[in-house]
N, C-alpha and C positions, 0 to 999 in steps of 0.2 A: 894862470889860475893854483893860488895855494888853500888847500884844505885841511885841517888838523881832527885824526881819528883818536879816539881813545877808547883801548879795548881791542887787542888783534887775535880775537879766537877766530873761530872759524866762518860765523857771518859775516865778520871783517873784511875776510877775504874777499866774499862776494863784491862788498861794496866796491873794494878797490877793484878792484875788475870791471865794475860799471862804468868805476870815476873814469880809467883808461879809454874806458870805451866812448866816452860822450866827452870827454875833452883828454886828447892823446899826450898834450905837455903838460899835463896836471903834474902841483909839484905837492905830493902827500908827506907829514910830518905824525909820527903817532908820538903822544903821548904814554912814556913807558913805566912801567911802575919798579921794577926791577931793574940794577945795571949793575955789569952790562946785561944787554937783551938779544936774544936771537936778532940780526939783521934779516930782514925781510926787503926782497928784493924789491926795488924802484921804490924803498917808504925812507924817510929818514928821522932816526929815532933822537926822541927828545926828550931829558927827564927831571923836566920842572917846568913851568909855566915862562919863569925867567927864558928860557933856551927858545919859548916859542918865534918866530918870526912874524913881522907888521905884513899886513895887507893880506889875514887871512879871510877869504870868503864866507866861510862859513865852519860848523864843526860836528864830527857826527860821534854819537854816542852811540856805543859798540860792546860796553865793558857786562860782565853778569846784570843783569836785572834790579839785585838787590843794590848795587851800588850805583845807578845810575840818579838818584836824588842829592846825593852827597856833589857827586860829578857835576852836577849840572849847577848846584852853588858855588862850586868852584872854581866854572870858568865863566859864571854871570857878568863879571863886570868887564869882561873882553867883549858884552855886546854884538855878539855876533850870532846870526841866522844857527837854529839847532836842529839838526837830521837827528831824530831819537831811534834807536832799533826797536821794536816791538818786544813787550810790553812796556810801559813807561815804566811801570812800576811794578815790585809784587807783592803789596798790599795797599790797603786806602788808607791807613794812617795818615802818607804827607800830602795825599794830593789835591786838598787845598792850599795845603802850602806852596805847594810847586804852582798850582796856577795861579797865585795870585802872585808869585816871583815873577814869572814869563810875563804875568802880565805888565805888573810895577815896570820892571824894565825894555818892555815892549820890543821881546824878542818873539823876531817870527820864528815858529815852529812847526816839524812834520812830524808824526809817528810813522815807521816805515813797514806798510803793510804789503808786499810786494804783492798779493794776491789780488789787489783791487785791478794791477795790472795785465791780470790773467786775462785770454782773449774768452774762455767761456764766462769768465764773472763778467765782463763789459758785455758783452751778447745778451746775459742774463739784464742785467740791471738794463740795456735799453730795449728790450723786447718784451719784458716781462708783465708791463702795464697794458697788453693788448689781451691778458688773460684776466679771466676770476680766479683768484688763487684758494685753495679749499684747505692744502696744507705740505708743506715744504720738510723733507726728509734729509740733513746733510749727516755726512758718514767721512770719518778722515781717519785710517787707521794705517800706521807703519811701526816698522821694526826699530827700535832706538838702540840697538848694539850696531846695527846698518848704516847708522847716518853717519858716522865716521869714523869706520874701518881701521883708522890709523891711532885713534887713540882707543884705552881703556873708557867704556862708556860709564864705568861707573863711579870716574873722577869727574866729566863734564858736568857745567853747571845743571845741565836737564836734569842727571839724575838726583841732584840734591837739591830740599828743598829750602834749607837754607841759603843758598844764591840765587835763589828766584826758578828755579826747576818745576818741573810738571807739566803733564798733560795740557792742563785746562791755560796754561799760560805759553806754554812752546807752542801748541796748533792753536792759539785764539784765531789764527785768521778766519775761519769759519764763522765765528760769530761776528768777527768784524763785516766782511763782505754784505752776511745778510743783512746785518743792521744798517749796510751802507744801501743796502737796494731797498728795503724794508719799512725802512725807519721805526720808530723807537717805539716800543712795544707796550701793551698795558699792562704783564706781570711774566716776570721768569721763576723758574725753579731749577735746581742743580741737584746731582748726587757726584761727585768727585772722593776716590779711592784707591786704595792699590789692594789690585786682585792675581795679578801676575808675579811669574818666579823672578822675574829682574832683582837684580842687586840694588835696587835703589832706594834710596828715604823719599823722594817726592810722589805724588799720584801718578798712576798709569791710565787710570780708566777714567771719563768725565761723561756725562749724560745733562740735556740741558733741555730743559721745556719751556718754551720762549711763543709768549699766548697777546694775541693781534684781536679785534674785535671780533673780525669775520675768518681770521686762519690764523693756525699753529705752527710753528719749526720748531721741528725735534735734529737734536744735535746729538751724534755719540765721536767720540773722540777716544782714539786709544795709542799705547806705543807700543805692541807686543802682537800685531799682525804683521806677519811674515810676509805674507804676498799684500803687498800697500795697495793702498784702495784710499780714493777720495774722486769723491764726488756726490752730487746735488741730485733729486729728486722733488720735480716740482708737481703735485698734483692740483690738477685745475678742472672745472664743469667742465670740461668738453675733450682730455687728452690728460695724458703721463710725459713729462719730459724730465729724459735721465739725460744731467749735465756731467760729463764725463772729465775732471780737470787732469787728469793722468793721459786720458787718452784722447783729448783736446776734440771730443766732440757733443753736440746734441744731438738725441735722438728722439722721436713722437714716438713712444711705444703701443700707442692705440695705431696710428696709421705706418707705424714698421718703415719710418726712413729719417732718416740722416736731415735736420732741419737746418743745421750750423757744422760745419767740421773747419776747426784754425789750422795753420800749416804747422808741421813739428816745432816743439819749442825747445829750447839749448837751457841747460838750468841755470845761464843767469838773464835770459832775453829778458825776463819780469822787474830783473834788478835793473836792468840796462833802461826799460821804460821805465822806472818809476826814478830813477837817478837825474833822467831827461826832464820829466816832469819838474824836478824840485829847483833842479838849477835854474830850469825857463820860471820857476816862481819866481826867484829870485832877481833874475834880471828884468822881468817886468815889475818888480816891486810888487808881489801880488800875493797875499796870503796862502798857503797850501794849504789842500784839504786837509781834514784828520788833523787839524791841532791835537796839543794836549788835552782843551777841552773836550774833544769830541771823544778822543783815546780813552780818557778818562771812563768817561761812561760804559764806553765800551768793557774796560777792566771791570768797573763795578759789579756786570752779569757774569762775566769770566769767575768772579771770586764770589757770586750769590752764595 
């Protein structure tokens, strides 16, 4: 199997590792923007589309979010399925054009939200219908300088608004998986701002209020919490479920008992499951979930 990847940052490394885990004999080509570029083990550098080999299975778009639209336009003529790193865009300006472009070319596409493959998130989706939900509180906080210790955090795309950075886009997983579980809301509101001392131009704090007919979701995201925390509390008419995505456990706080506990996860497990799912869809000629049309709806709420 041959795959083309565009953008070789930190997230691309995870997709490459996932590819190798799912298809050990994978042949990975990377379209590079600067010649010569640093060689990545197991990856063949290309410097123009003319150098890309025939017989590609699909293309991974994992360059900075601000470049996604132009990159997809550049490769659309290849008529290949697209695996697009989240978020699909950093604004709504080109959203309708992108949706129309992919529909016109009938391109199979998937926007990569690997937390849909986290066992705690999947447990929630499978089990929450047995509860009457009244309120959901989701929290995700971590310290941006710790994300990529070998790099100056001030230079990575996350820190730079013009490249599509910002906690509301980087940590949009919470919005994605909660919409995936609970469906389309009635209304949404948000506040996004820069409040910490981090030397970045992007926003580092975001709060969302998502309303449904008979319950509400509150989401808090930040770049400045040094002790990482990622959890969802689901308040029902009978109990409160604490769903800890870092601890891989769901606890009933009223009964004071564990109702679900997943095995320990490696950093790559959800990426491997995601890649296996996507390749499986291609092999069975099935349109993957979370197409551009769906992920653009999520993006609209992120940017609201």
